C-alpha positions in Angstrom: -7.9 17.6 -30.3 -6.9 14.9 -27.9 -5.8 15.4 -24.3 -3.6 13.5 -21.9 -6.8 11.7 -20.6 -7.4 10.4 -24.1 -4.0 8.9 -24.3 -4.5 7.3 -20.8 -7.6 5.6 -22.1 -5.9 4.5 -25.3 -2.9 3.1 -23.5 -5.2 1.4 -20.9 -7.0 -0.4 -23.8 -3.6 -1.7 -25.1 -2.1 -2.8 -21.8 -3.5 -5.9 -20.0 -3.2 -4.9 -16.4 -6.2 -6.3 -14.5 -4.0 -6.6 -11.4 -3.4 -2.9 -11.3 0.3 -3.3 -11.1 1.0 0.0 -12.9 -0.8 1.9 -10.3 1.1 0.0 -7.5 4.4 0.8 -9.2 3.9 4.6 -9.3 5.3 5.2 -5.8 8.3 2.9 -6.2 9.1 4.6 -9.6 8.8 8.1 -8.1 6.0 9.2 -10.4 2.4 10.3 -9.8 1.0 7.9 -12.5 3.1 5.4 -14.5 0.8 5.6 -17.5 1.1 9.4 -17.7 4.8 9.2 -17.2 5.2 6.7 -20.1 2.9 8.7 -22.3 5.0 11.8 -21.8 8.2 9.8 -22.5 6.6 8.5 -25.7 5.8 12.1 -26.8 9.4 13.1 -26.2 10.7 10.2 -28.2 8.2 10.8 -31.0 9.3 14.5 -31.1 12.8 13.4 -32.0 11.4 11.7 -35.2 8.8 14.3 -36.0 9.5 17.6 -34.1 7.0 20.4 -34.0 7.9 23.4 -36.1 6.7 26.7 -34.8 7.5 30.4 -35.4 8.0 33.6 -33.5 8.4 37.2 -34.7 11.3 39.4 -33.6 10.6 43.2 -33.6 13.7 45.3 -33.5 14.4 48.5 -31.7 17.6 49.5 -33.5 20.0 48.1 -30.8 18.9 44.7 -29.5 20.9 41.7 -30.7 20.4 39.2 -27.9 16.9 37.8 -27.5 15.4 35.4 -25.0 14.4 31.9 -26.3 10.9 32.1 -27.8 7.8 30.4 -26.4 8.0 26.6 -26.8 11.8 26.6 -27.2 13.1 23.4 -25.6 16.7 23.9 -24.4 19.0 21.1 -25.6 16.5 20.0 -28.2 15.2 23.0 -30.2 17.1 24.0 -33.3 16.7 26.9 -35.8 15.1 26.0 -39.1 14.6 29.3 -41.0 15.0 33.0 -40.8 12.2 34.9 -42.7 13.1 38.4 -43.8 11.3 40.5 -44.8 8.2 38.9 -43.4 4.8 38.2 -44.9 6.1 37.9 -48.5 4.5 35.5 -51.0 6.3 33.2 -51.4 8.1 33.6 -48.1 11.7 34.9 -48.2 14.1 32.7 -46.2 17.6 33.9 -45.6 20.1 31.1 -46.2 22.3 30.2 -44.5 20.4 31.1 -41.4 23.7 31.7 -39.5 24.3 34.8 -41.6 21.5 36.4 -39.6 20.8 34.4 -36.4 22.7 32.1 -34.0 22.0 30.2 -30.8 23.9 31.6 -27.8 24.6 29.8 -24.6 25.2 32.0 -21.6 25.5 30.6 -18.1 23.8 27.4 -19.2 20.8 29.3 -20.7 20.1 29.3 -24.5 19.3 32.6 -26.1 19.1 33.9 -29.7 21.5 36.4 -31.2 21.0 38.4 -34.4 24.2 39.1 -36.3 22.9 42.6 -37.0 20.4 44.6 -34.9 17.0 44.9 -36.5 15.9 48.5 -37.0 13.2 50.2 -35.0 9.9 48.4 -35.6 11.7 46.2 -38.2 10.6 42.5 -38.0 11.9 39.1 -38.8 10.3 35.7 -38.3 12.1 32.7 -37.0 11.0 29.1 -37.5 12.3 26.5 -35.1 11.9 22.9 -33.9 10.3 22.1 -30.6 9.1 19.2 -28.5 5.4 18.3 -28.9 3.2 18.9 -25.9 0.5 16.8 -24.4 -1.4 17.9 -21.3 -4.8 17.9 -19.7 -6.0 20.6 -22.1 -3.6 20.5 -25.1 -2.0 18.2 -27.6 0.3 19.2 -30.5 0.7 15.7 -31.9 -1.1 15.4 -35.3 -4.3 13.3 -35.0 -2.8 11.0 -37.7 0.0 10.0 -35.2 -2.2 9.7 -32.1 -2.3 5.9 -32.3 1.4 5.6 -33.0 2.3 7.6 -29.8 -0.3 5.5 -27.8 1.4 2.3 -29.2 4.8 3.5 -28.0 3.5 4.5 -24.6 1.8 1.1 -24.3 5.1 -0.6 -25.2 6.9 1.4 -22.4 4.1 0.4 -19.9 4.4 -3.2 -20.9 8.2 -3.0 -20.5 7.7 -1.6 -17.0 5.4 -4.6 -16.2 7.8 -7.1 -17.8 10.7 -5.8 -15.7 8.6 -5.9 -12.6 7.7 -9.5 -13.1 11.2 -10.5 -14.1 12.5 -9.0 -10.9 9.7 -10.8 -9.0 10.8 -14.1 -10.6 14.3 -13.7 -9.4 13.1 -13.0 -5.9 10.6 -15.9 -6.0 13.3 -18.3 -7.1 15.4 -17.4 -4.1 12.4 -17.7 -1.8 11.0 -20.8 -3.5 7.6 -19.1 -4.1 5.4 -18.3 -7.1 7.4 -17.9 -10.4 6.3 -14.9 -12.5 8.5 -15.6 -15.5 5.5 -16.4 -17.7 4.0 -12.9 -17.1 7.4 -11.3 -17.7 7.6 -13.0 -21.1 3.9 -12.1 -21.8 4.5 -8.4 -21.2 7.8 -8.5 -23.1 5.9 -10.0 -26.1 3.1 -7.4 -25.9 5.6 -4.6 -25.6 7.4 -5.8 -28.8 4.1 -6.0 -30.6 3.2 -2.4 -29.7 6.7 -1.1 -30.4 6.6 -2.8 -33.8 3.3 -1.1 -34.6 4.9 2.3 -33.7 8.0 1.7 -35.8 5.9 0.5 -38.8 3.8 3.7 -38.6 6.9 6.0 -38.3 8.9 4.3 -41.0 9.3 6.5 -44.0 7.6 5.7 -47.3 9.8 4.8 -50.3 11.9 7.8 -51.1 11.3 9.3 -47.7 13.9 11.1 -45.6 14.4 8.5 -43.0 12.7 10.5 -40.2 11.0 7.4 -38.9 14.2 5.4 -38.2 14.2 4.6 -34.5 17.3 3.8 -32.4 16.5 2.2 -29.1 19.0 4.6 -27.5 16.6 7.4 -28.5 13.7 6.0 -26.4 13.2 8.5 -23.6 12.2 6.5 -20.5 12.4 7.8 -16.9 14.9 6.2 -14.7 13.9 3.8 -11.9 12.7 0.2 -11.9 11.2 -0.7 -15.2 13.1 2.1 -16.9 15.7 0.3 -19.0 15.1 -0.8 -22.6 17.8 -3.5 -22.8 15.5 -6.1 -21.4 13.1 -6.0 -24.3 14.7 -4.4 -27.3 18.0 -5.0 -29.1 20.0 -1.8 -29.6 19.7 -1.6 -33.3 17.6 0.5 -35.7 14.3 -0.9 -36.7 12.5 0.0 -40.0 
């Protein structure tokens, strides 16, 4: 299992930054570490294409119909996939449509789950739902087969940050008649495009697939701040 540190190493190997500009930019961008911030942004974006599917078991008491969101539920992102009842059958028994048994409730801005009918005492049902992937110092839910793709996307975002920095430096230098950084801005833009293309190629569905790998640039989750916009590098169109 990989960790955040493994992603940092993989991104570092993909991003030419001998001058250490990414470290210098951390303060101005309001993040502790630019690489880590871009890695986590890449994981969120990847999750939209290939979300994690996890499950939780509800145990009734005869009266409860409103349940707190289960562990790993990401408000505003997570959706219900299946309602398994009764549980532990072979093959599993899924109730369709799921809305006949379970719905998402929003109360005071907080998402909860509501069962249409209360489960009896000790009666159980299992819910399956989509969630964001998690990458931390000790955990990683991204499949090993997609590690390099996520690292490629994170590297593209890092290179975009550097390209934007040097582009802004070029505008400042032109006004001050000093060193022109336009060459570096273009270099990082090109490298970002290369890494992003590798990510898209990996995520594109095989023939007959369901299109889960189609990426819209509006879906790229990049923290705000200098170096945070995708218009500089990428056209707003889907890439396959």
